[in-house]
N, C-alpha and C positions, 0 to 999 in steps of 0.2 A: 528106865525101869519097865518092868513087864508085869502085868497082872495075871496071876495063875489061878484059875478057878479051883476051889477046894470042895465046895458042896453046893447043892441046888435044892431049894425047898419050894413046894407048891402047896398053897392052902386054899380051900374053897371058901367062898363068901356067899351070903344070901343071894338067891337068884333075883334078877330084875324082871319086872313085868311092866310092859308098856302096851299101848294100843296102836294098831296100824289101821288107818282109815283108807279103805279101798273103794274101787269104783262101785256104783249102784248102791251106795249106802251100807256096804258091808264093813264090819269091824272085826279084825282078827287080833289074836294075842301076838305080841312081839316079845319073845322071851330072850333073856341073855343069861349066860353062864359065866360070870366073871370069876377071876381067881387072883390071888396075890402070889407073885413069883419072887423068891429071894435068891440071890446069887451071892455066895460068899467067896471072896477072892483075897489073895495075898499078894502084896507087892514084893517082887524079887528083883534084885539087881543083877543084870546080865551084862557081862563084859564081852564085847565083840571086838576082835582085832581089826584095826583100821587097815584098809587095803593100801598098798604102795601107790604113790602118785604115778599116774601113767606118763609116758614120755610125751613131749609136746605133740599134740595131735595135729596132723596136717589139715589145714583148712581147705575145703573144696568149694569151688564156685557153684552157683545154682545150676549152671549148664551141665557141669560134671554130675551133680547129684541127679538131675533129670535123666541123663543118659544111663546112670546106674539103675534107676528105678525102671526104666524102659527095657532093661535086660542086657545092656552092653557091659562088657567086662571093665574092670577098673583101669587096666592099662590102656585099653582103647579109648576110654572116656578121657583120661588125663592126657594122652598123646594128641587127641583131637583138638584140645583147647590150646591156643597159642600162649606162649609165655608172656607175662605182662611186665 
């Protein structure tokens, strides 16, 4: 299921007032501007086609993967590793 937003609402609420105690005995106002945010969404069913199963992936050894990361081509990296 997927939630699709339909509407957004924002409502203001009373401002908050606190005190901030600063250095050398100073006191400052610490104001906040809160709001209530409403998000209206609808659940929708989305059908996604499943991908076909890939063919059996060839497992590569750690040595081959390291060579691929370092920039060697895949054929050189596979040919350099002896068959087990």
